[in-house]
C-alpha positions in Angstrom: -30.1 17.7 41.6 -30.2 14.0 40.9 -27.5 11.6 42.1 -26.3 11.3 38.5 -26.1 15.1 38.1 -24.2 15.3 41.4 -21.8 12.6 40.3 -21.1 14.4 37.0 -20.6 17.7 38.9 -17.8 16.1 41.0 -14.4 17.3 39.9 -11.3 15.1 40.0 -9.3 15.1 43.2 -5.9 16.6 43.5 -4.3 13.2 42.4 -6.4 13.2 39.2 -8.7 10.4 40.3 -12.4 10.8 40.8 -13.7 12.8 43.7 -15.4 10.3 46.0 -17.4 12.9 48.0 -20.7 11.9 46.4 -20.0 8.2 46.8 -19.3 8.8 50.5 -22.4 10.9 50.9 -24.5 8.0 49.5 -23.1 5.5 51.9 -23.4 8.0 54.8 -27.1 8.3 54.0 -27.5 4.6 54.7 -25.1 4.6 57.7 -27.8 5.3 60.4 -29.6 2.1 61.4 -33.0 3.8 61.4 -32.5 5.1 57.9 -31.4 1.7 56.8 -34.5 0.0 58.3 -36.8 2.6 56.8 -35.1 2.1 53.4 -35.5 -1.7 53.7 -39.2 -1.3 54.7 -39.9 1.0 51.7 -38.8 -1.8 49.4 -42.2 -3.2 50.3 -44.0 -0.1 48.9 -44.9 3.4 49.8 -45.7 4.4 53.4 -46.7 7.4 55.4 -44.6 8.5 58.4 -47.3 7.1 60.7 -47.1 3.8 58.9 -43.4 3.6 59.3 -43.7 4.5 63.0 -46.3 1.8 63.5 -44.6 -0.9 61.5 -41.0 -0.3 62.6 -41.5 0.8 66.2 -39.3 3.9 65.7 -39.9 7.1 67.6 -42.4 9.3 65.8 -40.2 12.3 66.6 -37.2 10.9 64.6 -38.9 9.4 61.6 -39.5 12.7 59.8 -35.9 13.7 60.2 -34.7 10.4 58.7 -37.2 10.7 55.9 -36.0 14.3 55.2 -32.4 13.1 55.0 -33.2 10.3 52.6 -35.4 12.6 50.5 -32.7 15.4 50.4 -30.2 12.7 49.2 -32.6 11.9 46.3 -33.3 8.4 47.6 -37.0 8.9 48.3 -40.0 10.3 46.4 -43.0 11.8 48.0 -46.6 11.7 46.8 -49.2 14.0 48.5 -52.7 12.5 48.7 -55.1 14.7 50.6 -53.4 15.6 53.9 -51.1 12.6 53.8 -47.7 12.3 52.2 -46.7 8.9 51.0 -43.0 8.1 50.7 -41.4 5.6 48.3 -38.0 4.8 47.1 -36.9 6.9 44.1 -35.1 3.9 42.6 -36.4 0.8 44.2 -34.6 -1.7 42.0 -31.2 0.0 42.2 -31.7 0.3 46.0 -32.6 -3.5 46.1 -29.4 -4.3 44.1 -27.2 -2.1 46.4 -28.5 -3.6 49.6 -28.3 -7.1 48.1 -24.6 -6.4 47.1 -24.0 -5.1 50.7 -25.4 -8.3 52.1 -23.2 -10.4 49.8 -20.1 -8.5 50.7 -20.9 -8.8 54.4 -21.4 -12.5 54.0 -18.1 -12.8 52.2 -16.1 -10.8 54.8 -17.7 -12.5 57.9 -17.8 -10.4 61.0 -14.8 -8.2 60.1 -16.9 -5.1 59.6 -18.7 -5.5 63.0 -15.4 -6.1 64.7 -13.6 -3.2 63.0 -12.3 -0.8 65.7 -12.9 2.2 63.4 -16.6 1.7 62.3 -17.8 -1.5 64.1 -19.1 -2.0 67.5 -15.8 -3.4 69.0 -14.0 -1.4 71.6 -10.3 -1.0 71.5 -8.8 -2.3 74.7 -5.4 -0.6 75.6 -2.5 -2.9 76.2 -1.2 -0.8 79.1 -2.3 -0.8 82.7 -4.5 2.1 83.9 -2.6 4.9 85.7 -2.5 4.7 89.5 -4.7 7.2 91.3 
């Protein structure tokens, strides 16, 4: 099922608005830093798993799982040539636009996302003193 078909299959939510499950799934597919770096690298052109491991310094044991996730989400295409599988972005221009828009939004919001206690790297420090032992 393509991303468009999945979107059309989404039913309205209980409040009558669009069901955002598919939208959330798309962003979740990019949420892992390794999948994002793989996606960005595939903007350069198709690569084999071995190429991605070599170029990006990722663990060989994890790259196939990230590739499978991106492919299952419809974001990658595969082309078999002999014994090798070459992966590329299914929609390179749309992916480039999405990542470019994300960079623009991040530039406009500054470090707010990185500092967000819910999704960023910041730790919430409690205001209270630790309990006595």
